[in-house]
N, C-alpha and C positions, 0 to 999 in steps of 0.2 A: 224089713229096714225098723229095729225098734228105734228108741228116743234117744239112745248113746251112740248110735249110728248116723241118727240125722244131725244130730249137735256137732260130731266131730266131722261129717261131712260140709258144713256151713261152717266152720272154724278153718278148716283147710282151704275152701273156696274165697273165704274172705281175705286168708294170708297169702294168697296166690300170687299175686303182682310182684309182691315185697320178694315171695321166695326166689321165684322167676328170675329178678335181676340183682340177686345176692349175690357177690362173686364166689361166697365158699361153696355154695349150692351149683352153682353157674361158672366157672371161671371161663369160660369162653365166650362170655355175654358183655364182658367189658370192652371197650373201644378197643377195634383191634389195628389201629395205630400204633405203629413200632416204638418198645420201651427206649425210655434215653439210658443211654450208656450207663449212668449211676444206678439207675433203677433196675438193670439188666441184675450188675453186679451185687446191689442189696437182695434181689429176688433170688440168686443163684447161691447167697451166701449160707454155709451150714448151720444148724440151730447152735448159738455160745459165740460164734465170729463176732469180728467187730462189726459194727454197720458202717465205717468210715468208707468213703467210697473215693474214686476221685471225683466226685462232684462234691465231694467235702472240702476236699484237699484245693480245690478250685474255691469255693466258697471262702474258705481260709486266707487263701492268697489275697484275695479281694480285700477281705477286711485290713489287711496286713499294708497293703498298698493304700489304701481310702487313709490309714494313719499313717502312714508316709507322707501321702500328698496333706495333710493335715498342719503335720508338726513343721512340715517345710513351709505353710506357708504363716504360721506363726512367726518360725524363725525369720522370715522375711518383713512381717509387719515390727517385727520389734527390732530387727536389725540384730540379731543376737548372731553370733558367731561359733561355731563350731570345731573345737580344736581335737583330733585324733589324734589318739598315745598307744604307743604299742602296748601289748598286751604284758603285765608283768610279772602272769601266771600262766601256766601249764598245767593241765590236767590231764593225768592218762586214768581216764575212768572205765567202765564197764558200757558194753553195746545193750546191754537188755536195764540199764537206769532209765525209771519212769523219767528221772529231773534231769535236767540239764543244769552245769552251773552256774547260768545266768537265771535260772529259777531259783536253786537253793541259795544264793547269795545278794538274789537281787540285784542283780548289776546289768549295767548295759551290755547289749549285743556287739561284740567284738573285743571284750574285756578281756575275755580268754582265749587262751590256743590249747586246742584240744586234740586228742589223739585218743579213740576208745576199743579195747579187744573186750574177747570173750573173758568174763570174771576181772577184768581191769588185771590182767594177768601180763610181767613184762618178762623176758628172760634175753641177756646178752646173746645177739646175735640176729633177732628179729629184724630184718632189713626195712621194713614199714617203720617200725617204734623208733628203730637206731634213726633213719632219717629224719622223724619227725623231731626227738629230741637233738641233732644236729639243727636242724632250722630252727627252733625256738630258741636255742642257745647263740648259735652263731648270728641267725640272720634277725629275729627279733628281740634278741639279748633280755629273754625275761630273767627274772630273780627268783622265782620258785617253781620248781615242779612238785606236784602233788599227785600222789597215788591216793585216787577216791574208789573208796569199795563202798557197797551199800547193803544192807540185809535183806534177806530173801532173795539175793543173786542166786539164778538160774544155774551158773554157769557151776558154780560152787555146790549145788544142789546135784547137780548131773556127776562130779565129782563125786557124792556118794554113793549117790544111787548106782551109776554107770549102767545106765539099758543095754540090753544086749545088742539094741538096735542101733545102735547111736553110731555114726558113722566115724570111719578110723581118722577125720579129719579134726574131728572136735577132740576124741580120745586122746591123740595126742598131742594136742592144746592141754587139755585139762589136764594130762597124768600127773605134771609137779602137783596139782593142787589134790589128785586121790592121793599119792603117795605122802603129802604131807597127814592129809585125815588118818593115811593106815597106821604112819610112825610116830603122831604128836602125843605129849603127853598131858596136854592141857586138860585139867580135870575134866570141863565141861564134854570135851571133844571124845575124851574116854568113856565117859557116862554114855555119852550119844554111840559111840563103836560097839559098847558091850551090850547096849538095848537093843542094838542089831543083831546080834551071834545067832547062828540058828538055836529052834529051843522047841520045846515040846507043843505039836501043832504048826510049828514054822518050821520045819527041818531047813529049807534055805533062807532063814532070819528073813527079814524086814527089808523087805524089795521098794514098799511105795517110800516117797521122798518124806524128812521131818518136816513138820509144821514151820511155818516163815519165821517163828516167832521163838524156837526150841535155842535154847540156848547154847547146845553145841554145835549147831549151823551158824549163830553170831559168831563164837569163838571161831571159826574154822574162817568165818569170812575175814573178821579180824589177822588172823595169822596169816592168809593167804595176801593180803595187804603188807603185811610185815615181808612176808617172802621178796615183795617184786621191790620194795624199799631197800631189802639187804641185795638185790640183785644189780638196783642202779648203783651199788657202792663200786663194783666191777666194772659200770660202763665206762670204758676209754675216754670217748669226748669229755666226761662231765670229771672224769680224774686229771687229764689233761688240764682243764679249765680252773680247778682248784690247787694246778701243780703253780699255774701260772700267776692267779690270783695272789699265792704266797710269795714267789718272786717278783713280782710287779705291783704290789698293792696301791689300788686306786686306779690301774690302770686297764685292769679285768673286772667285767660285774661278776661280784657276788652270784652263786649259785647255791640256792639249799633245797633238801628236798623232805618232805613231810610223806606222814601217813594220814589217810583220815577214814572214816568211816560216817554215809551219811544215814539215819534212820528214815525210809520213808514214810513209816508211820506216824510220829511226832515232829520229823522236820529237824530233828537234831544231829549237829555234826561232831564227832567226838574225834580228839588227839591221840594217835596211840602211842606219840612219846616216842618215835624213834627216828626225829629229826636228825639231819647231817648236814656237813657242808664245808668250806676249805678247812683245811687242818686249822686249826689255833685259833680260828674264829669264832666270834659269840653268836650263838643261835636265834636269831631273833624272837622277840617275844612271841608266842602261841597264846591267842585267847581265848582257843576253843579249849572247853573240859577236857582234863586229862583222864582216858581212860584206866581204871584200876586196873591192873595186875592180878592173876588168880595164881594159886598155886598148882602147879603140877605133881600128877601123881608118878610112881614108881611101881613096880609089880615084882613081887616076892615071893616066895614059897607060901607065905604067909598070907598072901590074897596082896590087897592093896593099900599101898602106904604113900603120905603123903610123902612128896619130895623137895627138892629146892624150886625157886622159880625159872623158866626155862631160861637161857642164856642168851639174847637175840645174836649176839656173835658167832656160836658154835652151833655146826650143823646136830639134828638129835641120832 
């Protein structure tokens, strides 16, 4: 045994107690006590998955309960009475939106009535949405209904890519958004659509999703919100309440519908300028910045030419 072998032997001998007890080398050497449920979930989670477990939810609920108790104690000591007001707003939001309206608008819990769908899409005849709208208008007497979209929407993204393995339920739901993407003439959407066409080296075109900040994806998110607002114009309950408001002014609460988009990166909220309310009634002032319209494209034999702005009231 030469000098090098002796040194290696001595080094391994001195480190053997540490190595033998390290879970990386001997995972079974760790205590054989049964793992907690939260630990099991964490251990079984695949790489890149969320680290939240049932234990995380429990701890969060504990913090929530503690904060509620402390607030009640403060109210009792200061003799502060809390009045509960009915929500004035209903939000038609997106199921995968990372932020709730309570966070976006820094408002107390319970101040909004919400109904979420994939890609905040609304169509006449959706029983779940119709029931929520009726309850918000007839029972809670909301004053505003807001379709709230968000940039980076996964539902809108799926309408662009439409993977072959997408279930029929999702395909059926987002098909109107896919149709909107296929036929719309807004410049950013046309540019995105053309960039994904079959080309040299990509005979099937671009199949991966566009980046979340792509102008075409942003534009489709906005047009999808407009599509839902336009559909709400055909809602029987809203139309009936608008007629009643006109016939008996002051006896029926006016309902106004708006289309907003939230930017999850900056926190900004923009107004798409498609609000409507009872005929003849002035739309209340909307303080959020108005989104600037962009020109549409129209095709001809000579290539792409700029056309007139899209008329929101007409189908393409």
